[in-house]
C-alpha positions as CSV (number, residue, x, y, z in Angstrom):
1,M,74.5,146.6,132.2
2,A,77.4,145.3,134.2
3,I,78.5,142.8,131.5
4,L,79.5,145.4,128.9
5,P,82.2,147.1,131.1
6,V,83.7,143.8,132.1
7,F,83.8,142.6,128.5
8,S,85.5,146.0,127.5
9,L,88.1,145.6,130.2
10,L,88.9,142.1,129.0
11,V,89.4,143.3,125.4
12,L,91.5,146.2,126.5
13,S,93.6,143.8,128.6
14,A,94.2,141.5,125.7
15,Y,95.2,144.3,123.4
16,S,96.9,146.5,126.1
17,Q,100.2,146.6,124.3
18,W,98.9,146.8,120.8
19,N,97.5,150.1,119.6
20,L,94.9,150.6,116.9
21,L,96.5,152.9,114.3
22,S,93.7,153.1,111.8
23,N,90.4,151.5,110.9
24,S,89.2,154.4,108.7
25,F,90.0,152.5,105.4
26,V,89.2,148.8,105.5
27,P,89.7,145.9,104.8
28,N,93.4,146.0,105.1
29,I,95.2,143.0,103.6
30,S,98.8,144.1,103.0
31,V,101.3,146.4,104.7
32,T,104.9,147.7,104.5
33,A,106.8,150.6,106.1
34,H,109.9,152.7,105.5
35,N,111.0,155.0,108.3
36,S,107.9,157.1,109.1
37,V,106.0,156.1,106.0
38,I,103.5,153.2,106.4
39,V,101.6,151.9,103.4
40,S,98.7,149.4,103.7
41,G,96.9,147.8,100.8
42,L,93.1,147.3,100.7
43,S,91.1,144.6,99.1
44,Q,88.8,145.3,96.1
45,F,86.0,145.9,98.5
46,G,87.7,148.9,100.1
47,S,86.9,152.5,99.6
48,A,90.5,153.1,98.4
49,D,93.3,151.0,96.9
50,M,95.8,151.8,99.6
51,V,96.0,153.9,102.8
52,I,99.2,155.8,103.6
53,S,100.6,157.5,106.7
54,T,103.7,159.7,106.5
55,D,103.9,160.3,110.3
56,G,104.4,156.9,111.7
57,G,100.7,156.0,111.9
58,E,99.3,159.3,113.4
59,T,97.3,160.3,110.4
60,W,96.1,158.4,107.3
61,S,94.9,159.2,103.8
62,G,93.3,156.9,101.2
63,V,94.8,156.6,97.7
64,L,93.0,155.5,94.6
65,T,95.3,153.9,92.0
66,G,92.7,152.3,89.8
67,T,94.0,148.8,90.6
68,A,91.1,147.3,92.5
69,G,93.1,147.0,95.7
70,V,96.7,146.0,96.6
71,L,97.4,142.4,97.3
72,Y,101.0,142.6,98.6
73,L,103.5,145.3,99.4
74,T,107.3,145.4,100.0
75,V,110.0,148.0,100.2
76,D,113.8,148.4,99.9
77,E,115.9,151.5,100.6
78,S,114.7,153.3,97.5
79,F,111.4,152.0,96.3
80,F,108.0,150.7,97.4
81,Y,106.6,147.8,95.3
82,A,102.9,146.9,95.1
83,C,101.3,143.7,93.6
84,T,97.8,144.5,92.5
85,P,95.1,142.7,90.5
86,N,95.9,145.0,87.6
87,G,99.7,144.8,87.6
88,V,102.8,145.8,89.5
89,L,103.4,149.4,90.7
90,R,106.5,151.1,92.1
91,A,107.0,154.3,94.0
92,S,110.0,156.1,95.2
93,T,110.3,156.2,99.0
94,A,111.0,159.9,98.6
95,D,107.9,161.0,96.7
96,L,105.4,158.1,96.8
97,N,104.6,158.6,93.1
98,W,103.2,155.3,92.0
99,M,104.1,154.2,88.4
100,P,103.6,150.9,86.4
101,F,106.5,148.5,87.0
102,G,105.4,145.3,85.3
103,N,107.0,145.4,81.9
104,G,107.8,141.9,80.8
105,I,105.4,140.2,83.3
106,S,102.5,138.0,82.1
107,G,99.5,137.5,84.4
108,Q,99.1,138.5,88.0
109,V,102.0,138.8,90.4
110,H,101.4,137.5,93.9
111,R,104.8,138.4,95.6
112,I,107.8,140.5,95.0
113,R,111.0,140.1,97.1
114,T,114.2,142.1,97.0
115,A,117.7,141.2,98.3
116,G,121.3,141.9,97.3
117,G,120.2,144.4,94.7
118,I,118.1,141.8,92.9
119,L,114.3,141.7,92.6
120,M,112.3,138.5,92.2
121,A,108.6,138.1,91.4
122,A,106.2,135.1,91.3
123,G,102.7,134.8,90.0
124,T,100.4,133.1,87.5
125,G,102.8,133.7,84.7
126,G,105.8,132.1,86.4
127,V,108.9,133.4,88.2
128,Y,110.7,136.6,87.2
129,K,114.0,138.4,88.0
130,R,115.4,141.9,87.4
131,A,117.5,144.7,88.9
132,P,115.8,147.9,89.9
133,E,117.5,149.8,87.1
134,D,116.5,147.3,84.4
135,T,113.9,148.2,81.8
136,C,111.9,145.0,82.1
137,W,111.5,141.7,84.0
138,M,113.2,138.5,82.8
139,V,111.3,135.2,82.8
140,M,113.3,132.7,84.8
141,S,110.6,129.9,84.7
142,A,107.4,130.2,82.7
143,Q,105.6,127.8,85.0
144,S,105.7,127.7,88.8
145,P,106.8,124.4,90.4
146,V,104.0,124.7,92.9
147,S,100.4,125.6,92.2
148,S,98.5,128.6,93.6
149,I,101.6,130.5,94.9
150,N,101.0,131.9,98.4
151,D,104.5,133.2,99.2
152,L,107.9,133.8,97.8
153,A,111.1,134.2,99.9
154,F,114.5,135.3,98.6
155,D,117.8,135.9,100.4
156,G,119.9,137.0,97.4
157,S,120.7,133.5,96.2
158,L,118.1,131.0,97.5
159,A,114.5,131.5,96.2
160,L,111.6,129.7,97.9
161,L,108.0,129.2,96.8
162,A,105.1,128.2,99.0
163,G,101.9,126.9,97.4
164,Y,99.0,124.7,97.4
165,D,101.0,121.5,96.8
166,G,104.3,122.2,98.6
167,I,107.6,124.1,98.9
168,A,110.1,124.5,96.1
169,E,113.7,125.7,96.3
170,S,115.9,127.3,93.6
171,Y,119.6,128.3,93.8
172,D,119.8,129.7,90.3
173,F,117.1,132.5,90.5
174,G,114.2,130.2,89.4
175,I,115.7,128.4,86.5
176,T,115.6,125.0,88.2
177,W,113.7,123.9,91.3
178,T,113.6,121.1,93.8
179,T,110.5,120.3,95.9
180,W,110.0,119.1,99.4
181,P,108.9,115.5,100.0
182,H,105.2,114.9,99.2
183,S,104.6,113.3,102.6
184,L,104.5,116.8,104.0
185,Y,101.7,117.9,101.7
186,G,98.7,117.2,104.0
187,F,97.9,120.9,104.0
188,Q,98.8,123.7,101.6
189,F,101.8,125.9,102.5
190,D,100.9,129.5,103.2
191,A,104.2,131.2,104.0
192,V,107.9,130.6,103.8
193,T,111.2,132.3,104.8
194,V,114.9,131.7,105.0
195,K,117.3,132.7,107.8
196,G,120.9,131.7,107.4
197,D,121.0,127.9,107.2
198,T,117.3,127.4,108.1
199,I,114.1,127.4,106.0
200,L,110.8,127.8,107.8
201,A,107.5,127.0,106.1
202,A,104.0,127.4,107.5
203,S,101.0,125.3,106.8
204,G,97.7,124.3,108.5
205,G,99.6,121.3,109.9
206,G,102.1,123.5,111.6
207,I,105.4,125.2,110.9
208,Y,108.3,123.2,109.5
209,R,112.0,124.0,109.7
210,K,114.6,122.6,107.3
211,S,118.3,122.7,107.8
212,I,119.8,123.6,104.4
213,S,123.2,122.0,105.3
214,S,121.8,118.7,106.5
215,G,118.5,118.6,104.6
216,T,116.6,117.4,107.8
217,I,113.0,118.6,108.2
218,S,111.1,118.8,111.5
219,L,108.0,120.5,113.0
220,V,108.3,123.5,115.3
221,N,104.8,124.0,116.7
222,S,105.6,124.6,120.4
223,G,103.5,127.6,121.5
224,L,101.1,127.7,118.6
225,K,97.4,127.7,119.2
226,T,95.4,124.9,117.7
227,L,92.0,125.3,116.0
228,W,91.2,121.6,115.8
229,S,92.7,118.5,117.3
230,P,90.4,115.5,117.9
231,Y,91.6,113.5,114.9
232,F,94.4,115.7,113.6
233,T,96.1,118.9,114.7
234,Y,95.1,122.0,112.7
235,Y,96.7,125.4,113.3
236,G,94.8,127.4,110.8
237,H,96.1,129.5,107.9
238,F,99.2,131.6,108.2
239,S,99.8,134.7,106.2
240,Q,103.4,135.9,106.5
241,F,106.7,135.7,108.2
242,H,108.5,138.9,109.2
243,R,112.0,139.1,110.6
244,V,113.4,141.9,112.8
245,G,117.1,141.3,113.7
246,N,117.3,137.9,115.3
247,T,113.6,137.7,116.1
248,L,111.1,136.1,113.6
249,F,107.4,136.9,113.7
250,V,104.6,135.0,112.0
251,G,101.0,136.1,111.6
252,G,97.9,134.0,110.8
253,E,94.5,132.8,111.8
254,T,95.1,132.7,115.5
255,G,97.2,135.9,115.8
256,V,100.8,137.0,115.8
257,Y,103.7,135.0,117.3
258,K,107.4,135.6,117.8
259,L,110.4,133.2,117.8
260,T,113.5,134.6,119.5
261,G,116.9,133.2,118.7
262,L,116.9,129.4,118.3
263,N,114.8,128.3,121.2
264,W,112.1,127.0,118.7
265,H,109.2,128.1,120.9
266,W,106.6,130.5,119.5
267,E,105.4,133.2,121.9
268,D,102.0,134.8,121.7
269,T,102.4,138.6,121.2
270,G,98.8,139.3,122.4
271,L,97.2,140.3,119.1
272,T,94.5,137.7,118.5
273,G,92.3,137.2,115.4
274,Y,93.4,136.7,111.7
275,T,96.4,138.7,110.7
276,D,96.8,139.3,107.0
277,A,100.3,140.9,106.9
278,L,103.2,142.1,109.0
279,C,106.0,144.7,108.8
280,D,108.0,147.1,110.9
281,N,109.4,150.6,110.6
282,G,112.4,150.1,112.9
283,S,110.5,151.0,116.1
284,M,107.1,149.4,115.8
285,L,105.7,146.0,114.6
286,I,102.7,146.7,112.4
287,A,99.9,144.2,111.7
288,V,96.8,144.4,109.5
289,Q,93.6,142.5,110.2
290,G,91.2,143.0,107.4
291,Y,88.1,144.9,108.7
292,Q,89.7,145.2,112.2
293,G,92.2,147.7,110.8
294,I,95.9,148.4,111.3
295,W,97.6,147.7,114.6
296,G,101.0,148.6,116.0
297,R,103.1,147.5,119.0
298,Q,106.5,148.9,120.0
299,L,109.4,146.6,119.2
300,G,111.0,147.5,122.5
301,Q,108.1,145.5,124.2
302,L,108.8,142.5,122.0
303,I,112.6,142.2,121.5
304,V,115.7,143.7,123.1
305,H,117.3,145.0,119.9
306,T,114.9,146.9,117.7
307,G,117.0,148.1,114.8
308,K,116.5,146.5,111.4
309,D,119.5,144.3,110.7
310,T,118.9,142.9,107.2
311,S,121.7,144.6,105.3
312,I,124.5,145.9,107.5
313,P,127.5,147.6,105.9
314,V,130.0,145.7,107.9
315,A,133.7,145.6,107.0
316,L,133.8,142.3,105.1
317,S,136.8,142.1,102.9
318,L,137.1,140.6,99.4
319,Y,140.7,140.6,98.1
320,P,142.3,140.9,95.7
321,N,139.5,142.5,93.8
322,P,139.8,142.1,90.8
323,A,140.9,138.5,91.4
324,R,142.8,136.3,89.0
325,N,143.8,133.1,90.7
326,R,142.6,133.1,94.3
327,L,140.0,135.1,96.2
328,T,140.1,135.6,100.0
329,I,137.0,136.5,102.0
330,R,137.6,137.8,105.5
331,F,134.7,138.3,108.0
332,P,134.6,141.0,110.7
333,A,134.9,140.2,114.4
334,S,131.1,140.7,114.8
335,F,130.5,137.5,112.7
336,S,130.6,134.8,115.3
337,G,129.5,131.2,114.7
338,P,128.6,129.7,111.3
339,T,128.4,132.0,108.3
340,V,126.5,130.9,105.1
341,I,128.1,132.3,101.9
342,T,126.7,132.1,98.4
343,I,128.4,133.2,95.2
344,T,126.5,133.6,91.9
345,A,127.5,134.6,88.4
346,L,125.9,137.5,86.5
347,N,123.6,135.1,84.6
348,G,122.2,133.8,87.9
349,Q,124.2,130.5,88.1
350,Q,125.1,129.6,91.7
351,L,128.8,128.6,91.9
352,L,129.2,128.1,95.6
353,R,127.0,127.8,98.7
354,Q,128.9,126.9,101.8
355,T,128.7,127.2,105.6
356,L,132.0,128.5,107.1
357,Q,133.2,128.6,110.7
358,D,136.5,130.4,110.3
359,E,137.2,134.1,110.2
360,A,138.8,133.9,106.7
361,F,138.2,131.7,103.6
362,S,140.4,131.4,100.5
363,M,139.2,129.8,97.3
364,D,140.6,129.1,93.8
365,V,138.9,131.1,91.0
366,S,141.4,130.5,88.3
367,D,139.0,128.4,86.2
368,W,136.1,130.9,86.5
369,L,135.2,132.9,83.5
370,P,136.1,136.6,83.6
371,G,133.3,138.8,84.8
372,I,131.3,140.1,87.7
373,Y,130.2,137.8,90.6
374,F,127.9,138.4,93.5
375,L,128.5,137.3,97.1
376,M,126.1,137.1,100.0
377,A,127.1,136.2,103.6
378,T,124.6,135.6,106.3
379,N,125.6,135.2,110.0
380,G,122.7,135.1,112.4
381,S,120.8,138.4,111.9
382,K,123.6,140.0,109.9
383,T,123.6,139.9,106.1
384,F,126.2,141.4,103.7
385,S,126.0,141.4,100.0
386,G,128.8,142.5,97.7
387,K,130.5,141.8,94.4
388,F,133.9,141.1,92.9
389,V,135.5,140.8,89.5
390,R,137.3,137.8,88.1
391,E,139.8,139.3,85.5
């Protein structure tokens, strides 16, 4: 009889800073949040297709959409997006009214990402792009450059795919791709993300980082738990990266880890067991663990600055706008250190990607065709997207 209380104390100690938000609707395999609304997708074996809380995780209700579960969820300031076995759904963040949103897509979509006012999707039918106000998706590449897509990352100009046989990069919204060296393909890649000049990709062999400017690739496994090591080191499967400000989280087979700044050491957050997906609502990190339910931990316990910092309306200047001969880009004082800028045309062609150190940058646009161009600047945890006109 004395063993049970001791075991319970050990479990409570291990999860002392994580709170179980819900296990009424399981298994949970995807999650996203917007302010006080948290949406978690269930697998096809669940009693509902998704479970929703509108009060920050206090109460929950199951929703049946007829989609046999929800594989992946994401959100921007206006809409939730859901990838399901039976197509793509979208719901306004204001009313949560789910409607079909897959016009133009062939096959099943595994991931949707949104950045800079552009949506990208990847699945069995290839890679797609659209704006939220468009009437249908546009096919960018009919076949994926990697098989069995596990993840898609997109920062407004650079798109990344993680799959069974590697990582692929595209700077023109999926029209052309380059892949990582085959020597890295000992394990499938499960998750990928981009942060400024750095790409991080997770596989059973560990987490790789690639410097975009130099092209160098190295392993960053410090702090990760191993599942097998006598003949080779195996870290298990990873599910998803999630970034909050300057802190990067990753979830997977051995729990949830955080990477703060550029110290390249993963810290255990205390939530063990397989984590299927991660998100945050500005104040709490949220993790789902299949039949173990939905968990939350206050961001104030994990990082110093807890506000989302993915699209900050800073005073970045583009002038003259419209531009005829030269365009000047001036960064605010809060942009310190290197800033990565990308400029793309309306058709998706990338015209410039450059890492800048100075406060202002001037460029010749006299040979560019008249039209609208999109700019994205990333500096640490700060991202700005805007547009200008070449007249």
